[in-house]
C-alpha beads as a LAMMPS data file, in Angstrom:
LAMMPS data file: protein, C-alpha beads

93 atoms
92 bonds

1 atom types
1 bond types

-500.0 500.0 xlo xhi
-500.0 500.0 ylo yhi
-500.0 500.0 zlo zhi

Masses

1 110.0

Atoms # bond

1 1 1 4.996 -2.058 0.269
2 1 1 5.148 -4.027 -2.945
3 1 1 5.021 -2.884 -6.547
4 1 1 6.466 -2.962 -10.026
5 1 1 8.139 0.437 -10.356
6 1 1 8.794 1.685 -13.864
7 1 1 11.895 3.449 -12.533
8 1 1 13.672 0.088 -12.146
9 1 1 13.774 -2.479 -14.961
10 1 1 10.736 -0.771 -16.550
11 1 1 8.411 -2.585 -14.168
12 1 1 9.625 -6.095 -15.063
13 1 1 10.473 -7.016 -11.473
14 1 1 8.724 -6.611 -8.168
15 1 1 10.370 -4.426 -5.541
16 1 1 9.509 -3.654 -1.957
17 1 1 10.299 -1.065 0.634
18 1 1 9.922 -1.195 4.388
19 1 1 8.736 1.410 6.831
20 1 1 6.376 2.054 9.692
21 1 1 2.719 3.012 9.597
22 1 1 2.201 6.484 11.061
23 1 1 -0.709 8.896 11.308
24 1 1 -3.638 6.478 10.967
25 1 1 -6.989 7.978 9.953
26 1 1 -10.381 6.462 9.097
27 1 1 -9.703 6.192 5.357
28 1 1 -5.940 6.515 4.991
29 1 1 -2.583 6.381 6.731
30 1 1 0.992 7.484 6.130
31 1 1 3.940 5.079 5.780
32 1 1 7.502 6.147 6.635
33 1 1 8.900 4.809 3.351
34 1 1 8.972 6.299 -0.122
35 1 1 7.637 4.648 -3.261
36 1 1 8.523 4.863 -6.919
37 1 1 6.415 5.429 -10.014
38 1 1 4.487 2.279 -10.864
39 1 1 4.008 1.104 -7.272
40 1 1 0.587 2.744 -6.959
41 1 1 -2.116 0.179 -6.338
42 1 1 0.269 -2.253 -4.691
43 1 1 -0.417 -3.673 -1.245
44 1 1 0.898 -2.496 2.083
45 1 1 1.325 -5.462 4.381
46 1 1 2.224 -5.873 8.009
47 1 1 3.784 -8.792 9.856
48 1 1 2.422 -10.346 13.010
49 1 1 4.933 -9.416 15.714
50 1 1 4.844 -13.009 16.985
51 1 1 5.175 -14.673 13.583
52 1 1 7.162 -12.889 10.874
53 1 1 5.729 -15.188 8.176
54 1 1 2.127 -14.228 8.994
55 1 1 1.373 -11.147 6.834
56 1 1 -1.826 -9.206 6.274
57 1 1 -2.517 -6.457 3.741
58 1 1 -3.881 -3.357 5.433
59 1 1 -3.707 -0.733 2.697
60 1 1 -3.130 0.173 -0.941
61 1 1 -0.339 2.444 -2.131
62 1 1 -1.790 5.677 -3.489
63 1 1 -0.361 7.732 -6.328
64 1 1 2.303 10.246 -5.391
65 1 1 0.784 13.444 -4.093
66 1 1 2.204 16.833 -5.090
67 1 1 4.245 18.434 -2.303
68 1 1 4.165 15.201 -0.258
69 1 1 7.537 14.194 1.256
70 1 1 9.372 11.722 -0.994
71 1 1 10.354 9.569 1.981
72 1 1 6.712 8.930 2.917
73 1 1 3.786 7.212 1.233
74 1 1 0.093 8.034 1.398
75 1 1 -1.993 4.853 1.568
76 1 1 -5.684 4.089 1.281
77 1 1 -6.686 2.127 4.335
78 1 1 -8.510 -1.172 3.785
79 1 1 -11.614 -0.842 5.919
80 1 1 -15.019 -2.523 6.091
81 1 1 -16.498 -0.129 3.536
82 1 1 -13.891 -0.977 0.887
83 1 1 -14.014 -4.701 1.620
84 1 1 -17.811 -4.708 1.245
85 1 1 -17.538 -2.660 -1.948
86 1 1 -15.155 -5.260 -3.413
87 1 1 -17.423 -8.136 -2.310
88 1 1 -20.460 -6.448 -3.891
89 1 1 -18.566 -5.993 -7.156
90 1 1 -17.454 -9.641 -7.195
91 1 1 -20.987 -10.854 -6.487
92 1 1 -22.413 -8.592 -9.194
93 1 1 -20.047 -9.841 -11.878

Bonds

1 1 1 2
2 1 2 3
3 1 3 4
4 1 4 5
5 1 5 6
6 1 6 7
7 1 7 8
8 1 8 9
9 1 9 10
10 1 10 11
11 1 11 12
12 1 12 13
13 1 13 14
14 1 14 15
15 1 15 16
16 1 16 17
17 1 17 18
18 1 18 19
19 1 19 20
20 1 20 21
21 1 21 22
22 1 22 23
23 1 23 24
24 1 24 25
25 1 25 26
26 1 26 27
27 1 27 28
28 1 28 29
29 1 29 30
30 1 30 31
31 1 31 32
32 1 32 33
33 1 33 34
34 1 34 35
35 1 35 36
36 1 36 37
37 1 37 38
38 1 38 39
39 1 39 40
40 1 40 41
41 1 41 42
42 1 42 43
43 1 43 44
44 1 44 45
45 1 45 46
46 1 46 47
47 1 47 48
48 1 48 49
49 1 49 50
50 1 50 51
51 1 51 52
52 1 52 53
53 1 53 54
54 1 54 55
55 1 55 56
56 1 56 57
57 1 57 58
58 1 58 59
59 1 59 60
60 1 60 61
61 1 61 62
62 1 62 63
63 1 63 64
64 1 64 65
65 1 65 66
66 1 66 67
67 1 67 68
68 1 68 69
69 1 69 70
70 1 70 71
71 1 71 72
72 1 72 73
73 1 73 74
74 1 74 75
75 1 75 76
76 1 76 77
77 1 77 78
78 1 78 79
79 1 79 80
80 1 80 81
81 1 81 82
82 1 82 83
83 1 83 84
84 1 84 85
85 1 85 86
86 1 86 87
87 1 87 88
88 1 88 89
89 1 89 90
90 1 90 91
91 1 91 92
92 1 92 93
């Protein structure tokens, strides 16, 4: 997970945290790592198990959810619907 948290250096530097993807659903998943304020909207990437330099973004960090464990992150899952929505927007503008 990458982001520019306001809690550290007022968002002047990029930070990351590592965890595992758990509880995968159609439109979201849970990551076993916490995030800080300002990281919302940042990417969640995974590494290819055969090539650590080959990364792919699979989700977007969501805002903190009330009563959600601080050591976990709720993420919007990048799926075909969202990818097509982004493509349509780009083509429109």
